[in-house]
Each structure stands twice: as structure tokens, then as C-alpha cells.
N, C-alpha and C positions, 0 to 999 in steps of 0.2 A: 329306584329307578337304575339301572340301565348299566352303572359302572361294572355290575359281576357281569352283565352279559358280553359286554364290549369286551372284557378281560376274559372272556371263555377261551380255553387251548382250541386251534384250530383243528387238532383232532376229533373233537368232540360234534364237528361237522357232518350233516349227513354224505355220505359217499367221497369223505378226507379217508379218514384213519391213520394208524401209524406210520404207515410207508410213505404214503403221498404225504404225510403234514412234515416228516422229517426233509422230504426234497423241497417244498413250500417253503422251511425255515431257513435250508442251506443257502437254495437259488433265489427266493425273493424277499428273506429277513422278514416270511409271514408267521408270526406266532400265535397271534388269538384274531378273533371276530374283528375288533378294529382295525388292524393291518391290512385285512381283505378290505374292508370297506374302503377304506383310503387306499388302496391300491388301484388308480385310478384308469382308465382306457386313454391311449394313447391319440386316437382320433376314431372317428366314426363313419361306418358305411350308409350310407343312403338306399335303403331296400326297395324304394317306392318306384324304381326306374328299373323298365326292363329294354333289352336291345334284341334286336334283329341279328342274326347271324352276319350278315351282308353290312350292318355297321361296325361290327368289331375292327380295329385297328390297334397297332401297336402298342400306340402310346396311351392307350387307357391302363388307370392302375387297375379297375377292376370292372367285372361285368356280369350282369344278372340274364340268364336266357329262361326260357321257357320252351318246352318242345318235347320232343321223344327219342328213344332211345332203340335205333333199329339193327345194331351188330353189337357184339361184344367178342373178346378175343385176349387168350394168355398170351402173351410172350416171352419166348426165352424158357431157360431152365432153373427150377429150385430159386438159389440165393437171386439170380440175375432174371428172376422176374418182371414182367409188368403185364398190367391189366390193361386193355383199350378199349372206350365204347364211343361208338360213332353217335352223334348226336345229333340231329335236324330239327329244324324248325321251315317252317313257309320258303324262308328266302335262300338256305344252304345249309351245309353241316361242316361239324369241324369234331376231329378228336376228344376227347378227354382220357387223362392216362393217368396211371397210378402206377409208383414205385414203388410205394412202401404198403402194407396190409394190402397187396394183390388179390389172395386169396381168398382173404375176409369178404373184401370190396367183388369180387367174381361171385361170391354165393348171394350177395345183397342185390346185385344189379342182373336183370335179365333182360334181351331185346322184347319191345313189348309193341303192338302198334296201335294201343290205343290208350296206355297210360301213360302219363304226362308227369314230366319231374321239372322241376326249380333248379337251374346249374347257375354257381356261385362263385368265382376266381379271375386270377390273372392271366388273360390272353398271353401269349408271346409264338413268335412266328419260327417253323423248322421247315424247310424245304418249301420254300414257299404257299406255307399253307399253317395256319393259324390251331393250335392246339392252348388246353386249359389243363393241368399238371395238379393233381390233389384235388379239384375241385369241390366243395362242399355240393352235397345232392340230396334232396328230398324229393319224394314222391308227393303227387297231388292230390290228395282225397277228398271227399265230403268232408270228413271230421277235420283236417288239417288243410283249412281255405287261408289262415295265416301264417304261413310260414317263419314269418320273421319281423321284429318288430322293426316301425320306419327306420330308425335309426338304428344300427346295431352297432354295438360298442366294439372295439378292438383292442387288446390287451398284449404288450410285449409278454414274451415267454422265451423259454433256453431249449433248447436241444434234448437235456436231462428228461424236464418237463413234460415235451412232446412226445416221448418213449413212454410215458406213465399217461395218456390221452388230457396234460395238461395244455393243451395250445391254447390259442385264442378263445376257442370255441368252448373246451374244458373248464375254461377261466371263468368264464362268463355263465354256465349252468352251476359252478359254485358261487357264485353271486348272486345267482339269481335265487339257489335255495337260503343262502343268507339274507337277502333284503325281503324275504316272504317272512323273515323272525324278528324284523325289527319294531314293529307294531310299537310304538311307545318306550322304544327302548334307547333312543337316541337323546341322551339328554342338549339341554341348548347352551350355547357357549358364549352367546351375546346378550347383551341388553334390550330390553324392548326397545327402549329408548334408539339405539344404533337400526335395531331393525327395523323401525317404522320410517324413521329418518330415510333411510336408504331404501326401504319396500321391499326388504329382501325374503326371501323364503326360507321355511325355518329349515334347520339344520336336518330334521329326518327327510324332510321331501327333498330336500338339495342330494343327500344321498342317493335316495331313493332315485331321481332323474339322471343323476349323472353314470349311473351304471343301464337304466332301461328308460329314456327318454322318451317321452309321450310325443313330442316335437320338437323343432329347433328351437321356440321360443322358449320352451320350461328347459331346454338344454341349456340356452343364454344364461337363462335365471338361475338355473345351478350352478351353471360355470363362475358367476359372477360373484354369488356368495361364497362357496368353497375359496375363490383366489383370495376375495377381501378377506374374510377371516382368516386366512394362513398369513399374509402380508401384515393384518394387523397385528397378530401376534408376534413376529418378528419384529416390527416396530414398538410394541408394548415393552417387548425385553429388552431391548437397543435404548427408548429413551428413559426407561426408570434407571436403568443401569447407569444412565449419564447422570440422573440425575441423583441416583444416591452419592456416587464419585464426586461431584461437586458438593453433596453436603457432606461429606465425611472427611474429605480427604482438602485442607485448607493450601494454598499454596503459596510460594513465596511473595513476597510484592516486590516488585521492582516500581521504587516509585517515581525514579530520577531518570532522563534522556541527560548522557553527561557527556564530559572529553570526549573519550574514545569516539561515544557514536558521529558526536557536532562536528570532531576534528574529519572523520574520517568522511564524514556527507558532504561536509563544504570544501575542502581541498584534494579527498584522494578517490573520487569516485571513479572507474575506469570509465564509466559511458552516462550519460542521465538518464534517471530513470524513468520508467514507462508509468503512466496512471494507474496500470492495474499494480505494480511494483509497489507503488507508492501506498495505495488504499491497502493493499496485503497487508506491508510492514506496519500500519497504523492500528487494523483490526487485531494483530498478534500483540503489539506493546498495548493494547488495552488490554488485552487478556493477561497479558503476564504481569498487569497492575491492579487488576480486579481482587485481588487475595484467594481468587479460586486457582486449584492445581490446571493449568495448561493442556489441552491434548484436540491439539489441531491438527488436520491434513493439510497440506500446501499440495494443492495441483497446478501442473504447468507443463505446456508442450515441450520438446526439446529444445534447448535454445532461448527458452521466455527467462530466465534468468532466477531462477528458484533459490542457487546458490549461493547468489550474490545478498537477498534479502535474507538466508539463514543467515548469512555472515554480521549483517547490522543489527539482526536482534541478539547476535552473541552478544555485540557490544554493549547493547543494554544490559546484558547480564554481566560484563565485565564493571560496567559502569556503577553497579549494585553493589558489587562486590564479591561475584559468583564466578565459578569458573563454568566454561560450557566445553562440550564435546559434540562431535559430527562422528556418526558411524555410517562406513559404506560395505557394502557386501563385497567387495574382492582389494585384494592389495593394490591392485592397477588402479581402481578408480581411487581409493583410499587416500595413495600416490598422488594422484593427480589431484584431488582436493588442496592436497598437504603444501602443494607447490603453489597454486593458484593462493591460496588463503596465505600462506607465508609471505609472498609477495607482494599480494596488495597490502598487508600489515606491516610491511616491513620501516615504514616509514613512522609507526605508530609505536615501535618498540615493545609489542607485544611477543610475548614469551608463547608459541606456537608448538607443539610438538606431534609427532608420528609413531603412533603404535598396532605395530601389525605382527603377524605369526614368524617373519623371517626376522626381525631385532634379536639381535644378537643377547645373548643373558648381562653381559656387562652394560649392555646400553641401559636394558629395560630398568637393571636394578636405580642407574641414575636416575631416570626419567619415572621411577614412581615416588621416588623420594622428591623430586622435583614439582611433582604433583600433588603429594601430601603436603608439603610445605608451602603450597600455593604459589608459588614461583611459576609454574606451569600454569598459563591461564585458558588456553585451548588447546585439546586434546583431540585429535583425528585418528582414527583406528578402523577395524575390520572388527571381527566377532572375538579377538581378542582381547576388545575393550571387558567383554562380558566376565572375564575373570575374577576371580573373589580377590585376589592380590592387588587388583587395580581399583585402590582406595584415593577418593579427593577427598583436598582440604573444606568445598564447599561448593558441589557442585548444584549448578540452577538451573541449566536449559541441557536437554540433550536432543541432537537436532538425529533425523533417522533418514538416510537418505535412501531409497528402492525398498519401502519397509518390507515388501510384499515376501524378499529372500529372507528374512528373519523369522524365527518363529515365535509366537504369543509370549511361551515359558523363557523364551530368551529374552525377551525386551523386559520382562518383569524382574531380571538381577540386575537393569540399570536402575528399580525403583532403589534398590536397599545402599545405593550409593549416597547416599545422604541421610541424615534424620527425618526429613519429609520428603513425599514424592519430588524430584526436579520437574520443571515443566518439560514437556515432550513435543516438540513440532517435528512430524513426519511427511518427507517429500516424495510425492509419486513423480516420476517423470515419464512414466505410461497414464495419457490422460483416460480418465475413467467413465464410462457413462454416468450420466447423474443417476440413473435407477439402481445402477448398482452401486454406487458410492452411497446412497440413500439406505442401503441396504446392509454392505459390507460396512460403511466405516460410520451407520447410525447416531453411534454414540459418541461422535468426535463433531469438532465443529470443521466447519470445510471452509478454506481460500482459495480460490482459484486465479490465476495468473494467465488473463483470457486476451493479452495481446503480445506482440514479439518488439523487442527491440528498433528504434529509427535506424533506417539504411542497413537495414538485413534483405535480400532480396530474393525471393522465393525460389526452390530448388526446383529447377526444371525436369520432370522425369518421363520416360520412356520406356516403352514395352517392344525387348526385342527377340528375335526366335534364335538360335541356336546357330540357324543358316546364316545369317548375317554378321557373323562373327569379324570377318574382316572387316566391314565397314565400321564396325565397334572398335578394330585395334587402329581404323586410321585416323579413329576422331580421339583414341586415346594420343596417337603421336599427336595430334593437333595441340592439343592442351599441354602435354609434358612440352611441347616446344614454346608454349607461351609460359615455363616455371612453373606449371601445375603440377598437383600431385593426385595418384590416385589410390585408390581402395578398390581391392579385387575381392568378394568375402564369398566362403563356401559355405555349406551349411555343417552343423554338427550336431546329429541327434546321437544319442549315448545307444540306443540299439542298434546302430550298425557304424560305431566307432571306424570298424576297420576298412569298411567300402567308403566312410567320409574321407579317413585318412587318404586312402589311393585317388578319389577324386581329387583332394587336397594336393596332391605331388603332382599326379596325372597334369591336372592345372596349372600349377608353380612350374615344372619344365615345356609346356607351350611357351607360356608365358615368356620365359628366357628365351626358348628358339627365336621369338617373335618381335623381342627386345633384348636383344645382343647384348654383351659388355663392347667394347667399353664404354660406349653411347650410352646403354641404359644402367641404370641397378636397380634390383627388385630385390627388397626384404621378404623373408615368411616368417608368419606367426601361428603356431596353434598351442592346442593344450598338452601335446604330450613334451613339449619342448622345457627345460629345468625355465624353473623364472630368472636367472641370470641371463642367459641364453635368448629369452623371449624380451627380457628388459633391454638387452644388448641391441637386437634388431631393431625395436620400439623406438631408443633413441637416434639410431641412424633415420629413421625415416622422418623421426621429430626434425632432428639437425637440417632437413633436405637434401641427405649423402645419398638416399634411395630415392626413387620417384614414385614408384609403385610398391605398394605391399600389400602382398597374397596373405592371407589370415581366416579363420575360422570368426564364429562370433565371440570370441573371446575379445573382439574389439568394440563390440556392440556398447559397453559403455566404456568411460574413463579414458580416451585418450581423443586430444584437442589439438588437432593442427589444421590450424585458419588456412592455410596453403595450399591445403586437399580439397579439389575442387569435385573430383567426380568421385562418385561411388557405383562401383559395379555388384550386382546381386546375382551368382551364379546360381540357376535351380531356385528360382525366385520362388516357384510354386512349393516347395518342400518348407517354407515360414511362413509364422502367422501374419497377420495386418499387423499387431500391435509391435513384432519383432523386427518386421520390413519399415514400419515407420522410424523405432528407434536406430537402426541402422542406417538411413537414408539422415539421420541426424549429426552425424558423423561430417558429414559435409556442410556446407552452408554456414562456416563459424568468420566467412573472412569477406573482404568486399568485394570479390568477385563474384561472378555466375556461376552457380552449380549446377552440379547435374546428378542425375542419379539415375543406371541404367538397369533393369530389371531384366535375366536373360532366363529364357525357360524353353524347355523342347513343344513342338508342335502340338503334343498330346496334352491338353489340359482340360481338367475336371472345371466345371460350371462355375461351382466355389473359387476353383481357381482364378479363372478367368475374370471373376467378379472382383477377387484381390486385387488384381494386375489395374483392372481399369477403374478401382478405390483409389491405387496409389497416382494413377495420373492424372487422375482429377483433381484430387485436393492435396493440399499440405496441413487442413487442419486436423488436428493430432483427437481432438472430442468427436469429429464427424467419423474419421475412421474406427475411431474405440467404439463406435456406435453401432456401426457395418461390422466388426469385428463381435460384437455380442449377438446378432443377429445370426452370424455364421457359426460360430464356436460354441456359445451358449456362458450363460453365467460360471458352470461350474470349472471350465477348461481356462477361463480367462482368471479367475481368482484365485487358483492351485489350493492345494490341499491346506493352507495354512487357516484360510475359513471357513473348514467342515464345522458343520454345527449351525452356523450363522445360516446357511446354501441349503437345506434341507429340502426343497421345494417339492411338495407332491404335485402339483397341480398351477402354478403360478408360473409365469414366463416372462422373467425380467425385462427381456426384447423386445414384448408385446403390452405386455400390461403394467406401462408405466403410468398410466393414470388411474386405474386401480390402487396402485403402491403409494400416490400422494394422495387418492382421500384417504386410503387406510391411517396415513403418517398424518394427515389433519384432524383426523379424528382422534386419535392416541394424545396428542398435543392437547386439545379440549378436554378427552377425559383426565389427561393428569392433572391440569391447569385447575380442574374442579374436585380433584377424587384422587389425589396423589397414591394415598395408599390404597383404594379400592375396596371401601369399609362403608361405605352407602349401600343400603339393602338392594338398590336397582342393580346395583354391579358385582354382586353375589358370583352369578355366572361366571362372567369374565376371571372373577380372582380364581374361581376354583378351577377354571381351566390354564389359568396361569400357575398354579402353584402346581396342576400334576404337569405340564411340559416344563416345568425347571426342575422337578425333582431329579435326584441323580445326576445332575450334570455340572461337572467341573465348573465353575463360576470364575473367568477373567474377567470381571469388569472391573475391576484395579486396574487393568492394564491396557495402555491406551492402543 
């Protein structure tokens, strides 16, 4: 059947050849026939509709016209030449312009009073008139009455490919040549049961229709079939990994909830737990007592009390004779966790340690010794915890904060810290849309804290333009007079650190001028400062010595100042939604009404405006994450650490949530009946699954 066909090197396809093949490999990673067939169009153009010249407006993405060429002209000299043709229909005229290949086009197109052309392209206005640059153009003749399919596929290309005539039209020609060869050469990848249940088009028909759809209904069926299959195999991989891990890796059994937990819960809780916190603690407790090794994702919005939940489960580990550790991505956040947890546990006489990169050698030696003899019960730290020299007496629970900042291979090192893998709890402070969580973390159990502690007032968010700065300064003075403190955050984007640093310093100077000493005190914190200087400035703000903190996003995580009630974000349009939400979460931690002010220039893109409107409209991190997913796409949100999970060719997590749920439910049913895919009817699925997973690093034993 077919595998030989699909594995045929791309250079063997008619009109490709060695040079074009090299370009396709470098530019689009197309090495063989199967790669080209799964290089799907990103949109389709309806070629059934014809416009008249007088109907053209500047906001049309493309137009198709039928008419005559009445005049042509070559303008300019040699390299600066352009070819201009005057196109007319009964309603008016417009210019068609070619800047590239002008000479070749000029020889092909001649003025003629009877010849009709079909022209297709994007209209643009110049000097009050419309023109179309580099249109597709074909002569209408008796033999050529169907000039294009009703729905024409549009493919992404690159500048280098276009120079070899592999623009969207060129790629479509290659697809056509290949699709003509595929008769009975595309193996079925799903079982007959699944195909019948969901009335799926065959794989071969879906490939044909996705590239050359007969009509919108056939295109819809092809898209559903290919999206379902893609999401089905991703979920199959994740859920098989989860099942394998649960079967292979036994977990420490935490049988009892003892004195540490009960004493803390009954006498030392800083505030009453929410219903969501209680539910999540119970879920985690059951997991850790089940005999299976726990791998659980704990999701919660800014300020929902994830750290307290993690701490109470650490106490269960201690009650069962185990140690626990908490890993944070930055020293600031590790210090923050250490101070919070050490203070909360002081009445219980629990030994809590801190390990970061700046710890001195002598202190480290003492810490390592206490860790190995079991005297130190809880260790909080950064990447320093990964080091081989860090050895525990009996590590039972690992809590990882802001998991997306640690690589999978790094986290694997924590598994070697005990004879059998400890339980793992991953905390995400950035709410993840459910569709993304199911795909990125589909092999983990998920707990969600979906309510905030009682008494917390929603942060009031407003959007102000730079021109309103004086009014904002007036509001700041009012807040300071009431005893409040203020953050002012500037963007920091690595590609333009010098520019950002200048923005920050200019902003700092203007703040100092507007808020002069001795009446006002201003702190400044940025990434280029030494850690002790940074810590000094932070402490001045924490203690209330300074009223204003001017900073870069270094304060996105890890600073907890209940008295800070105003967050001003400069150049807010340069931040993503999730980062804006994280920054806003730095205020609203006390009893006072808190405010977030988003400062932007008047020049805002439509996406920028949507981000500002979303922030002003809602404080719900999950709703914000959904908008963020639609705006940025799953790749941006997930970051590079999840590459391999999100290699999606056609499915879109922002739009295809329902298909994802359907596919996942089907996988759950399939694995409950045939966990090893051994039934004859699942032969296709088993074969496709083995092909997809060959030659890939298997991180299935890592959280």
C-alpha cells in the first residue's frame, strides 16, 4: 500500500527537481510526498463571485473582475521598470501593475478590444484611484472556461520560494500534480467504528478535498476529518503516557493526615479557606494516598491562594515522614515563598530552608547536611535544586511554581532525588484555557481554584492615553495622600533592551520631577541592577519608605505589598494579555480598593485595542486567557518547552474546542476497551500511532 508512495522524496515529483527540492526542504521542511500533502492551505478564496470596477472598495481583501485590456505601457528603465495595463469593464477602469517580471508580463499581455481577461488580486488606492499590483490574470477562451476551482486554496510561501515561482499558485500546482497520483495510496488511519460513528470522510478523500474542495460542504467535511484525526492522535499519545506512568511508577502512600496539618488548619490559617481551596486540597490528598505517583496541575488565578494549598499538602508529606520542596523560577519569587512559608510555619517549629544561586558556599554546606540527615523538612529554591549535590533524606513531594519556566529535561532531575519518584504538583499562575490545558497537560490530572478569597475587592482597570498623563499624576498624588503605594511598570523586551532602558530612565526622571523629594520617595528596579541593589530598593518599597516603585517586568512575580493599591503599566500595548493580567495581580492584595491604569499612545492596532478593552472589562483570568489564545495562538502561549505536543498542521485550539473534546472522549473509550491497541479493528490506529512515535524522545515519565 502506500507507505512507499508517501515516503517518496519530493524531488521525484514532476516539476520539482533537485534545486526546488532543496528550497522546499529548507524553507518549509517538505522532504517527501507526505510532507507536501500535509502542507495545508491557510485560507480559501471564493472564485465564484465577480465584481464590477465600480464596486471596488479599499477594504476588500481581494476582487475578481472580468473585462478587457485597452492599453499597456512599460514605465521606467531596466531595474526600475514596471509594466502597467489599463483594464476596463462596462462600469469603469483601473490599472494593473507589475514591478517584478515586468518584461515577461509585457510580452504576454497585449491590448485587445475583443479578448476578455479574468483578473484576480488585492485592490489598493493610489492618488485617489484603485489599482491591483501583481494580479493573477488569465485569458478567457473557449477551451478555458473554468479558470479556477470555486474555492481556491491559498498557501503560505516565502520570498525565497517566490523567486523560484513557488508562490501560492506554484505550490497549488505541485499539490495538483501530487493529488493526481494518490489513488489508493493514502492508508486509512482510523478504525471503521470511529469513521462510521462520526460519519467521517475517508483519509484519501479528505486530502483531496482539503487542497481542491468541490464545494464548501465537502471542505467542511474534509477539515473536520483531518482536525479530528490530528487531535485524536495527540490525545492518544498523552493518555497512553498517563496510563503507562500510573501503571509503571508506584507512588509513596501518604496514609495519614496528622498533627502538622491539623494543628495548622485548626489554629494558624491566615484566612478562611474558600470552597474551591478545600475541594482542591481533598483532590490532591486522595491522589497522594492512592499508591499512584501523583502528577497534578494546580491552576488558579492571581491571588486565588495556590501557595497555601501547596503548603497544606506539604504538611501532609511531613505528617507521613517525608520531606517536601518548592521550586520557583526566580530568586525574588523563591525568597518571597520562603518568607511567606517560614512565617506561617513558625508556630509549628518546622525547619524550612532556602537555596538559591546567591547562597554562599559555607551556608550551602550546612544546608546540604541538614537536608541529608532529615533535619530540614521543607526546602524552597530555584534552579539550584536541580544540582546533583542537593540530596534529600526522603523527598516525598515536589511543588513546581510557574512550571512553564522549567524545561522538561530539567524537571526530570527531581525524579532522581529519591529511590522512587516523589509526588509532583505543578502550580500555574497563568490561567490556561481548557482546550490548551487538555493538549499541553493532557497526561496530568488538573485541579482548578476558581474563586478568590472573600473580602477581596475587584481591581478597577482603566485605559488612558499618554495625553492624559497629568490627570493620572493627579490621581497618584491623591492615592499617596491616602497612604497608598504605586507601581509604575515599563516593558522589557530583550531585542530592544537599550531602548527599553532609555524608556525606563526617561520615565523615572519624569516621575522624580513630578514627585520631588522630600515630599515623595521613588524606588527604581530593573534587570541590569546587581541583586543586592535590587533587593535594597525592593525592601525600601516593601517597608513603605518609598511610595512609588518604577520598575521593569522584574516585578511580574514575587513582590507582595498589600499597601500597594495602584498599578500603572506604561506602553501597555507592548504587553501580551497574560502578562498584563499578571502585573495587575501585584495590586489588590490588601483590603483597600485597588486600581490598574493602562497607558498607551493613540496609535493602537485592532489587537491592541481588544487587549485594552478585555483588561478593562474583566478580572477573570480564564476569560482573559481565552482571548489571549485567540489573539496569540497556542504556540506563543505555550512557549518552546512544549514543542512536540503542539505541532498542529490543521487544528486550531482557539476554534476547535468541540472537536478536541470529541476526540479525547473517543480516545478514553478506546483505551478502556483496548489499552494496547491489539484488537484487529484497531490495526490502522496502532500502526499510525507507532509511526508517529518512532524516533521521538519519550518524556512520558516526567510531569
